[in-house]
N, C-alpha and C positions, 0 to 999 in steps of 0.2 A: 155648181158644184154642188150635187145634193150630199148629207149628210154620211150617208153609207158609201158612196162612192168618194170621198173624200179622207174618211176612215182607208176606206181599203188601197187608196195611194199611197198614203205614210203607213201600214202595218208594214206594206212591199222595205220601207227605208230603214226598221226599226226593232231592235231585239222586243224576245216576247214580254218581255217585263218595261221596257221603256212603253210601248205603246199601252201596254194596263195604266202605265202612269197620265199617258195622251188621252188618258180614254177618259182618269180621273180630272186632268185638269179644262177635257172641256167641258164635264158636267158643273166644274166649279164656276167657271165659268160663264158660263147659260148664269149660273144659277146667281154672279155677281151682277153681273148685265140688268140680270131684270129687276134686282135690287137700291139699283144704283144711275138706273137709266141710260145705259150704253144700249147701242146698238146690236141686240141679242144673233143675229144672226151674225155679224162682221163678227163677236164675241168668241160664237160656237168654231170660225174657218179658222181663224188668225190660232185660237187652243190647240184647233188639229194638226193643225202645219209647223209647232212653232216647233220643232225640234226635228225638222224635216232632215235640218243635213246633220244631228248629232252623231250618227255613228263612220260622217263621210271621212278619207286620209284628211291628219290633220296638215299634209303641202296642198291638197286639194285644195281646205279651208283658206287659205293662207293666200295662196294664187288670185282664188275667186273674190277675196278680201280687196287684195290689188290691184285686179280685175276692173274693179267697180266702182275703186277711188276712194276707200274707206270704212269704216276709220280706219284707219291705219295704226294710229294708238293701238289701238287692240291687238296688233302683230305683239308687242311689246308688253302683252300680262298674260296670262296666264290662258291656254289654249280651250278652255273652258267654255271661256265668253265667246271663240270664232263662231260657235255653232249658230248665234243666233242672226250676226248681220250676216253671216255665205248662207245661213236658209232665206233669209230673203230674199235674197240672189236669185236662188235654186229656185223657188215657189215662184217667183214672177218668171225663171227662160222656161223651166220644165212642168212646172202645173199650170202655167196660165195667169196665174192669179194677178189683175194689176190694178185694186183696190191699195191705195198708200194710204191708208189706216191699217190697214190688217196687214202690211208688209213692216210699216215703221212698228207694231206691236208687237210683230214677230225680231224685229229689230232691235230693239229695246228691252226683247222680257228675262236677258241674262246681268243686263247694264244698269236699266233706266232712264232716265237723261231731268235730266231739268225741264220742267213747264210740259211734262208727260201728257199728251191726253189721259181721256177719262178711259177708252181701251185700252191702251197703251200699260193705264192702273192693273186693268180686268187681270188683261191676262199675267202680267207681273207678280201679281196676288194671288191667281189660281195657281199658279207651276207653283207658288212655293207655300201651298196651304193645301196642295188635292188633301184627297184620303187617305193615298198610300204613304202620303210623307212621316217619316218618326223620329226625330231630331229634338236636340234640348230648341226651347224658344217657340216652335212650332203650334201649340197648344194657342199662348197668348196673342199671336196673330192670329189664329183663326177666328176668337175671341171679335179682337177688336173686329172684322173683316164683316160681324154682324152688323154693327150699326155704322162703321166710319172706315171708307175704304184707305182715307190719307194717314190715316195712323194708324191701319196695319203696311200698308208700303212702309211708310214712316219704320217703323216696329222692327216690319222685314227685313230694308238695307242698317239700321244697327243693330242685326244678328248676324246680319252678314258680314259687316265690316267685323265686329267682334271678329268673328269666328276666324274670317283672315291677317288678320291684326295676331289673334292667338297665337297662329302656325306659323308667327315669322312669315306671311306671305306679301306681298304688294296691296294693294290696293288700286282699284283701275280709276285712276281720277274720273270720270262721268258718273263713276255709284257713289263719290264722295257727292259732287256737283248735286246731284241728284236732291241726295240724305240734305244736304241744306239747305236747296231751292225748299224745298218741303217744308223746313221748322221755317224757315223763313219766310215764306208764305202764314205760317202759323201766327207769327209777332206784328 
């Protein structure tokens, strides 16, 4: 699928603001893929479709997760996490993308997972640092992403976990496991 066709497809699913975010994620993902040796076309495609299900009704996302068999434990956590696994399923059925690397990058772009692939890391970090993002800690992650994708990912996860804890919100165990796996790999 050509870039323009893919962007037109997702634009129908998103608000104008979220579409602008998606274009920023796409551009950032391409740069990160080039910098760190990931498949640029897969990074572009995964980035374009990463938020495909973002504005689907919660009940629809929940049903999709139940229908595809998971991850069911995500349903016990904030619904902001749901659009990633639901989106991967919908991109496969509605758009016809079957490349498991792309679908996996979409599926794990909110939670991460231990032993992430290079493409999954690229999409997670691109989503976090795209130029429209403005929040405490994003500049540090942008700087780290210039040199070391894993360091950027560790810092993004640390920022996310710390933010959730500061708001007395539950932290999805897979996100903590992702952080732990990356830190343990460093030692």
